[in-house]
N, C-alpha and C positions, 0 to 999 in steps of 0.2 A: 623338704628334700632338695638338695642342690644337684645341679646338673653341669656337666662339662660341655662347653661349646667349642667347636673346632674353629680356629682363627684362620689357620693356613700355614704355609712354610715361613720359617723365620725370616727369610729374604723378602717377604711381602710387607714387612714392617721396616720402614727406612731407619737406618742407623741414625741416632740422635733425633729421632722423630716418633711419630704415633700413627696408629691406624684406628679408626672408630668401628666398633662392632655394635650394631643396633640389636637391642633385646627388648623383651616385653617389660623389663625392669628399668629401661632407660639406656642411653648411649654409654658404652664403656670404652675408655681410651686405652689402648695397649701400647706401651712404650718399649722402645729398644735403646739401650745405652750404646755408647762407643765401643764397649767391650762386650756386647751382645747379651747383657742381662735383660730380662724381659719382666715387665710389671704391668699391672692393670689396676686402673682407678676409674671410679665414676667420672664421666667427662664433664665435671662441673666443679669449679673452684669453690672452696667453702666460703669465700668472701662475698662475692656477688653472682656466682654461677657461671663465670667465664669458661669457655671451652678449653680445658686443659690440653686437648689433643692439638691445639693450634699454638701451643706455647713452645718455647725453646728448651730443649733438654740439654743439660750440662751435668757431668757427673751422674749422680743418681738422684737428681732433682729436675723438676720442671718449673719454668717461670710462667705464671699465668699471663696471657696476652693482654688482658684488660688493665690490671694494676701492678703487674710485676711481682705478685706474691710468689714466693718460692715454696714448692710442695715436695716433701720427700717422697720419692716413688715407692720406696719400701713399706712405708707405713701410711701414706696419704696425709700425714700430719703437716700443718703449715710450719715454716721455719720461724723462730722467734725473731722479732717481737710479735709477729702475727700469730693469731690463734684460730684454730678450726681444723677440720679433718675431712678429706674426701674418702668416700667409701672405697675400700680396697677389695680386690678379688685375687683369689689364688691362681697362680699360672703354672703350667707345666710345659716343658719342651721335651718331646720324645721323638727320636730320629729326625730331628730338624723340623718337626711340626709343633705348632703352638696351640695350646687349648687353654680356656679360661673357665673358672668355676663360678657359677652364680650363687 
């Protein structure tokens, strides 16, 4: 059974940045794009586990801070030629409040 976890107001996530939410299943990075889209991925790059939350967000991708792998925020998939996938979590924004589903 999955549960929704309240993250907080949209403004608590920096534009072109991320906020980390600690859960029993591990850390989840919640990203906000420049146009206020919100995505949530496991906070570990599929390459060597780098903290995606510390990467640079551009468009709808994040660049891992360790080896610059690009990860699609909407799917968690590494951008070709790299391969791998970070776990993705459903996000909802209701009345300016962000929640993620485990």
